C-alpha positions as CSV (number, residue, x, y, z in Angstrom):
1,M,29.2,2.6,18.2
2,A,29.6,6.3,18.9
3,E,29.9,9.3,16.5
4,T,30.7,12.8,17.6
5,Y,30.7,14.6,14.2
6,G,30.3,13.5,10.6
7,E,28.2,10.9,8.9
8,A,30.4,7.8,8.7
9,W,27.5,5.7,10.1
10,I,25.4,6.6,7.1
11,E,28.2,5.5,4.7
12,T,28.5,2.3,6.8
13,A,24.8,1.5,6.2
14,R,25.4,2.1,2.4
15,D,28.5,-0.1,2.5
16,K,26.7,-2.9,4.2
17,I,24.1,-2.9,1.4
18,V,26.8,-2.6,-1.3
19,A,28.5,-5.7,0.2
20,L,25.2,-7.7,-0.1
21,L,24.7,-6.4,-3.7
22,S,28.3,-7.4,-4.6
23,A,27.7,-10.9,-3.1
24,L,24.5,-11.2,-5.1
25,K,26.3,-10.2,-8.3
26,T,28.8,-12.9,-7.7
27,T,26.1,-15.5,-7.1
28,M,24.1,-14.4,-10.1
29,A,27.2,-14.7,-12.4
30,S,27.0,-18.4,-12.1
31,G,24.0,-18.9,-14.4
32,Y,21.2,-16.5,-13.3
33,D,19.3,-14.6,-16.0
34,P,19.0,-11.7,-15.8
35,T,22.1,-10.6,-14.0
36,F,24.1,-7.4,-13.4
37,Q,27.7,-6.7,-14.0
38,A,28.5,-3.8,-11.7
39,V,27.5,-2.2,-8.4
40,H,28.1,1.6,-8.0
41,E,27.8,3.7,-4.8
42,R,26.2,6.7,-6.6
43,H,23.4,6.9,-9.2
44,T,25.4,9.3,-11.3
45,V,28.2,6.8,-12.1
46,A,26.1,4.1,-13.6
47,R,27.9,2.6,-16.5
48,L,26.7,-0.1,-18.8
49,L,28.8,-2.2,-21.0
50,Y,27.8,-2.1,-24.7
51,N,26.9,-5.4,-26.4
52,T,26.2,-7.2,-23.1
53,I,23.0,-8.3,-21.5
54,A,24.1,-7.4,-18.0
55,A,22.8,-4.4,-16.1
56,A,24.3,-2.1,-13.5
57,V,23.0,-1.5,-10.0
58,T,23.4,1.8,-8.1
59,I,22.6,2.9,-4.6
60,D,22.3,6.4,-3.3
61,L,21.2,8.2,-0.1
62,E,17.6,9.6,-0.2
63,S,17.1,10.8,3.4
64,V,17.8,10.3,7.1
65,I,15.0,10.6,9.6
66,E,15.4,10.5,13.4
67,S,13.0,8.1,15.1
68,D,10.4,9.6,17.3
69,K,9.7,6.4,19.3
70,E,10.6,6.7,23.0
71,Q,12.0,3.2,23.2
72,E,14.5,4.1,20.6
73,Q,15.7,7.3,22.3
74,T,17.9,7.9,25.4
75,S,20.1,10.8,26.4
76,T,23.0,9.2,24.5
77,H,21.3,6.9,21.9
78,T,19.1,7.9,19.0
79,G,17.4,5.7,16.4
80,Y,17.6,6.7,12.7
81,F,15.9,5.6,9.6
82,I,18.2,5.8,6.6
83,K,16.5,5.7,3.2
84,F,18.4,4.6,0.1
85,S,17.2,4.2,-3.4
86,I,18.5,1.3,-5.4
87,R,18.3,1.4,-9.2
88,V,18.8,-1.2,-11.9
89,H,20.0,0.3,-15.1
90,T,19.2,-2.1,-17.9
91,N,19.8,-0.1,-21.0
92,Y,20.5,3.4,-22.4
93,S,17.6,5.8,-22.9
94,D,17.3,5.3,-26.6
95,E,17.1,1.6,-26.3
96,Y,14.4,-0.9,-25.3
97,S,13.2,-0.7,-21.6
98,D,12.5,-4.3,-20.5
99,G,10.2,-4.0,-17.5
100,Q,10.2,-7.7,-16.8
101,K,14.0,-7.8,-16.6
102,Q,14.0,-4.8,-14.3
103,A,11.3,-6.4,-12.0
104,R,13.2,-9.7,-11.8
105,L,16.4,-7.9,-10.9
106,L,14.7,-5.7,-8.3
107,N,13.0,-8.8,-6.9
108,S,16.3,-10.7,-6.6
109,I,17.8,-7.7,-4.8
110,G,14.8,-7.4,-2.5
111,N,15.0,-11.1,-1.7
112,K,18.8,-10.9,-0.9
113,L,18.2,-7.9,1.4
114,K,15.3,-9.5,3.2
115,A,17.2,-12.7,3.7
116,N,20.0,-10.6,5.4
117,Y,17.8,-8.1,7.3
118,N,20.3,-8.1,10.2
119,L,23.2,-6.2,8.8
120,G,25.2,-6.3,12.0
121,D,26.6,-3.5,14.2
122,N,23.0,-2.3,15.2
123,Y,22.0,-2.0,11.5
124,R,18.7,-3.6,10.5
125,M,16.7,-3.7,7.3
126,Y,13.5,-1.9,8.2
127,D,11.5,-1.8,4.9
128,I,11.9,-2.5,1.2
129,D,9.2,-0.8,-1.0
130,D,8.2,1.3,-4.0
131,L,9.4,-1.0,-6.7
132,V,8.9,0.8,-10.0
133,V,10.0,-0.3,-13.5
134,N,10.3,1.5,-16.9
135,Q,11.8,4.7,-15.5
136,T,14.2,7.0,-17.3
137,F,17.2,8.3,-15.4
138,P,18.4,11.5,-17.2
139,E,21.6,11.9,-15.1
140,T,23.0,8.7,-16.6
141,D,21.0,8.5,-19.8
142,T,19.7,5.1,-18.8
143,V,16.4,3.3,-18.3
144,G,15.6,0.8,-15.6
145,G,13.8,0.2,-12.4
146,A,14.1,1.5,-8.8
147,M,13.2,0.6,-5.3
148,N,13.6,2.1,-1.8
149,V,15.3,0.5,1.1
150,I,15.1,1.7,4.7
151,V,17.8,0.8,7.2
152,F,17.3,1.4,10.9
153,V,20.2,2.0,13.3
154,V,20.5,3.1,16.9
155,M,23.5,5.4,17.3
156,G,25.3,6.3,20.4
157,H,26.4,10.0,20.6
158,I,29.2,11.2,22.7
159,Q,28.1,13.9,25.2
160,E,30.3,17.0,25.4
């Protein structure tokens, strides 16, 4: 997998996580409680349906860091850690913030990601951490919980 310019490989990492989250959403729809009704690829587009008990899940890029380990570096290949934040939006800011519901949703997401740590195409789950509940997200006027997910990938670069 080689990239000359652009960041399509970062979007590929995000898309692989979104696919897992969408599969989890489908699984949870058959009787899990709590559940979520939507997966969005940006935090700023979280939408909740009024009069439902379902939450929304969003994912957004936090950072990309080049690995400094020699075994992950060659003249044409570089390892990268791609950090995403995942949020569960369980209610609007002026409503009740249910930390237990948020923790259960984040735990379900973490379990799904850990069970599928090999994302294929040189992408691997590296770490899942910083689970925090009862947060307010002003850009969407929602409350919920958040966690960080780090994906590791080794990319080949075309030499010019």
